[in-house]
Backbone as CSV, one residue per row, in Angstrom:
resi,resn,N_x,N_y,N_z,CA_x,CA_y,CA_z,C_x,C_y,C_z
1,MET,-28.391,-14.688,-28.371,-27.453,-13.685,-27.929,-28.186,-12.595,-27.150
2,MET,-27.704,-12.280,-25.979,-28.320,-11.227,-25.180,-27.445,-9.995,-25.214
3,SER,-28.106,-8.919,-25.405,-27.326,-7.688,-25.346,-27.850,-6.854,-24.181
4,VAL,-26.952,-6.229,-23.509,-27.311,-5.390,-22.377,-27.035,-3.942,-22.785
5,GLN,-28.075,-3.191,-22.656,-27.889,-1.767,-22.994,-27.393,-1.026,-21.755
6,GLY,-26.343,-0.286,-21.933,-25.805,0.488,-20.818,-26.521,1.832,-20.713
7,GLU,-26.660,2.278,-19.513,-27.284,3.583,-19.310,-26.192,4.636,-19.199
8,ILE,-26.440,5.705,-19.835,-25.502,6.822,-19.759,-26.160,7.901,-18.902
9,LYS,-25.485,8.232,-17.854,-26.016,9.279,-16.979,-25.145,10.515,-17.136
10,GLU,-25.828,11.598,-17.341,-25.102,12.859,-17.461,-25.439,13.726,-16.260
11,LYS,-24.436,14.380,-15.800,-24.677,15.345,-14.738,-24.635,16.727,-15.382
12,THR,-25.710,17.400,-15.201,-25.800,18.737,-15.761,-25.801,19.729,-14.615
13,LYS,-24.909,20.669,-14.699,-24.858,21.697,-13.677,-25.714,22.867,-14.153
14,ILE,-26.721,23.170,-13.389,-27.606,24.271,-13.749,-27.292,25.440,-12.826
15,ASN,-26.980,26.535,-13.449,-26.649,27.732,-12.692,-27.810,28.712,-12.809
16,ILE,-28.650,28.729,-11.802,-29.805,29.617,-11.821,-29.434,30.877,-11.051
17,GLN,-29.613,31.991,-11.721,-29.305,33.259,-11.069,-30.594,34.013,-10.796
18,GLU,-30.603,34.678,-9.672,-31.726,35.545,-9.360,-31.726,36.683,-10.383
19,PRO,-32.905,37.124,-10.815,-32.921,38.255,-11.742,-32.412,39.514,-11.029
20,LYS,-31.804,40.388,-11.792,-31.343,41.648,-11.210,-32.557,42.446,-10.768
21,HIS,-32.366,43.226,-9.750,-33.449,44.075,-9.264,-33.091,45.544,-9.496
22,TYR,-34.128,46.339,-9.626,-33.966,47.747,-9.961,-34.783,48.607,-9.002
23,ARG,-34.174,49.703,-8.593,-34.855,50.664,-7.725,-35.707,51.586,-8.596
24,VAL,-36.930,51.825,-8.152,-37.766,52.842,-8.790,-37.680,54.064,-7.875
25,ILE,-37.232,55.163,-8.461,-37.004,56.385,-7.689,-37.934,57.477,-8.195
26,MET,-38.669,58.099,-7.262,-39.496,59.242,-7.657,-38.729,60.514,-7.312
27,HIS,-38.922,61.510,-8.158,-38.212,62.781,-8.004,-39.208,63.884,-7.690
28,ASN,-38.820,64.754,-6.786,-39.680,65.864,-6.397,-39.741,66.906,-7.509
29,ASP,-40.898,67.527,-7.632,-41.028,68.686,-8.518,-41.967,69.670,-7.829
30,ASP,-42.069,70.878,-8.376,-42.880,71.919,-7.732,-44.319,71.951,-8.213
31,PHE,-44.722,70.987,-9.037,-46.053,71.048,-9.634,-46.955,69.863,-9.280
32,THR,-46.402,68.678,-9.192,-47.208,67.496,-8.886,-47.690,67.588,-7.442
33,THR,-48.992,67.431,-7.238,-49.536,67.575,-5.887,-49.157,66.392,-5.010
34,MET,-49.082,66.656,-3.727,-48.768,65.605,-2.766,-49.849,64.529,-2.790
35,ASP,-51.102,64.944,-2.912,-52.209,63.977,-2.961,-52.077,63.046,-4.159
36,PHE,-51.668,63.589,-5.305,-51.502,62.765,-6.500,-50.393,61.737,-6.282
37,VAL,-49.296,62.162,-5.693,-48.167,61.255,-5.434,-48.607,60.123,-4.499
38,VAL,-49.323,60.463,-3.447,-49.816,59.449,-2.501,-50.743,58.469,-3.235
39,GLU,-51.608,58.993,-4.085,-52.527,58.145,-4.857,-51.757,57.152,-5.742
40,ILE,-50.706,57.619,-6.422,-49.877,56.756,-7.267,-49.205,55.669,-6.418
41,LEU,-48.668,56.073,-5.278,-47.969,55.122,-4.409,-48.912,54.040,-3.874
42,ILE,-50.154,54.406,-3.621,-51.130,53.430,-3.136,-51.614,52.543,-4.285
43,ASP,-52.030,53.166,-5.384,-52.652,52.415,-6.490,-51.665,51.569,-7.292
44,ILE,-50.502,52.109,-7.590,-49.571,51.430,-8.498,-48.469,50.680,-7.744
45,PHE,-48.001,51.269,-6.653,-46.900,50.641,-5.909,-47.392,49.868,-4.686
46,HIS,-48.710,49.840,-4.482,-49.357,49.043,-3.428,-48.842,49.342,-2.025
47,LYS,-48.604,50.625,-1.760,-48.212,51.055,-0.417,-49.483,51.335,0.376
48,ASP,-49.419,51.151,1.698,-50.579,51.556,2.492,-50.507,53.081,2.665
49,ASN,-51.582,53.649,3.186,-51.685,55.106,3.262,-50.523,55.734,4.049
50,ALA,-50.177,55.145,5.191,-49.102,55.701,6.025,-47.756,55.654,5.296
51,GLU,-47.443,54.528,4.650,-46.170,54.393,3.929,-46.134,55.335,2.717
52,ALA,-47.260,55.471,2.044,-47.331,56.370,0.877,-47.055,57.815,1.304
53,LYS,-47.634,58.222,2.400,-47.404,59.598,2.892,-45.952,59.782,3.324
54,ARG,-45.406,58.756,3.988,-43.999,58.831,4.435,-43.063,58.982,3.235
55,LEU,-43.276,58.163,2.192,-42.431,58.244,0.996,-42.612,59.570,0.266
56,MET,-43.844,60.052,0.197,-44.106,61.338,-0.461,-43.355,62.455,0.266
57,LEU,-43.424,62.462,1.597,-42.726,63.500,2.367,-41.210,63.372,2.241
58,LEU,-40.713,62.134,2.230,-39.278,61.908,2.049,-38.824,62.469,0.703
59,GLY,-39.574,62.189,-0.343,-39.258,62.718,-1.667,-39.335,64.232,-1.709
60,HIS,-40.326,64.771,-1.049,-40.519,66.220,-1.019,-39.357,66.914,-0.295
61,GLU,-38.935,66.338,0.815,-37.882,66.959,1.627,-36.476,66.727,1.082
62,SER,-36.213,65.540,0.536,-34.842,65.245,0.104,-34.657,65.300,-1.415
63,GLY,-35.745,65.517,-2.140,-35.626,65.630,-3.594,-35.914,64.339,-4.345
64,LYS,-35.788,63.207,-3.648,-36.119,61.930,-4.282,-36.292,60.864,-3.214
65,ALA,-36.968,59.774,-3.607,-37.179,58.665,-2.674,-37.324,57.374,-3.468
66,ILE,-36.772,56.296,-2.916,-36.936,54.974,-3.530,-38.322,54.476,-3.136
67,VAL,-39.152,54.180,-4.143,-40.522,53.746,-3.857,-40.708,52.246,-3.993
68,GLY,-39.685,51.549,-4.491,-39.776,50.103,-4.584,-38.582,49.520,-5.301
69,ILE,-38.380,48.216,-5.128,-37.302,47.486,-5.791,-37.942,46.271,-6.451
70,TYR,-37.751,46.170,-7.774,-38.462,45.160,-8.567,-37.554,44.578,-9.643
71,PRO,-37.941,43.410,-10.193,-37.277,42.944,-11.417,-37.532,43.990,-12.515
72,TYR,-36.675,44.018,-13.514,-36.697,45.071,-14.530,-38.067,45.290,-15.178
73,ASP,-38.724,44.219,-15.662,-39.991,44.416,-16.393,-41.054,45.032,-15.497
74,ILE,-41.099,44.620,-14.240,-42.095,45.171,-13.321,-41.785,46.633,-13.027
75,ALA,-40.508,46.950,-12.818,-40.113,48.338,-12.564,-40.511,49.224,-13.742
76,VAL,-40.203,48.788,-14.951,-40.526,49.569,-16.153,-42.034,49.738,-16.288
77,SER,-42.763,48.676,-16.062,-44.225,48.724,-16.179,-44.827,49.723,-15.183
78,LYS,-44.388,49.677,-13.943,-44.913,50.586,-12.923,-44.578,52.041,-13.259
79,VAL,-43.373,52.273,-13.759,-42.981,53.635,-14.145,-43.836,54.125,-15.321
80,GLN,-44.038,53.276,-16.318,-44.834,53.669,-17.485,-46.274,54.000,-17.104
81,VAL,-46.881,53.151,-16.296,-48.263,53.387,-15.865,-48.345,54.685,-15.049
82,SER,-47.387,54.906,-14.177,-47.372,56.119,-13.347,-47.218,57.366,-14.203
83,LYS,-46.287,57.329,-15.148,-46.050,58.487,-16.006,-47.266,58.785,-16.880
84,GLU,-47.930,57.740,-17.374,-49.114,57.929,-18.200,-50.236,58.573,-17.386
85,ARG,-50.425,58.100,-16.170,-51.463,58.679,-15.318,-51.138,60.136,-14.992
86,ALA,-49.864,60.416,-14.731,-49.445,61.792,-14.437,-49.669,62.694,-15.649
87,LYS,-49.339,62.197,-16.814,-49.528,62.973,-18.047,-51.006,63.311,-18.238
88,GLN,-51.875,62.321,-18.031,-53.314,62.542,-18.169,-53.824,63.571,-17.163
89,ALA,-53.204,63.604,-15.979,-53.608,64.552,-14.941,-52.917,65.908,-15.098
90,GLY,-51.975,65.995,-16.044,-51.272,67.260,-16.282,-50.117,67.535,-15.340
91,PHE,-49.538,66.470,-14.787,-48.411,66.631,-13.867,-47.112,66.139,-14.509
92,PRO,-45.983,66.791,-14.168,-44.680,66.360,-14.705,-43.996,65.319,-13.815
93,PHE,-44.760,64.569,-13.074,-44.238,63.573,-12.124,-43.157,62.733,-12.800
94,ARG,-41.991,62.632,-12.152,-40.850,61.939,-12.766,-40.389,60.782,-11.897
95,LEU,-40.201,59.646,-12.553,-39.680,58.439,-11.916,-38.528,57.943,-12.766
96,THR,-37.514,57.403,-12.119,-36.411,56.786,-12.855,-36.150,55.399,-12.271
97,ILE,-35.369,54.625,-13.029,-35.011,53.268,-12.611,-33.496,53.164,-12.594
98,GLU,-32.966,52.555,-11.548,-31.518,52.298,-11.520,-31.267,50.908,-10.960
99,GLU,-30.240,50.267,-11.498,-29.900,48.916,-11.057,-29.464,48.938,-9.601
100,GLU,-29.892,47.923,-8.871,-29.558,47.839,-7.445,-28.124,47.412,-7.256
């Protein structure tokens, strides 16, 4: 007796969604130096010198500036590292995150 095994094929629909992205926003204050802000933008947000200065001036003139758009964990990590460095330097540098 021969038996034939049937194959069962399943179609699975996979719904892959892009992760949500979040804006990192720096806020102007009267105490954090412009040089410190530029240093943070270069070291942590990987901006070149010209872009870092442009963003620093934008934040200074308008009160805030978007410094990057990242997945949530990266945005939080960059904000935490920036705030820790600012605290060590004695600056009240403020960054916030908002969903895009």
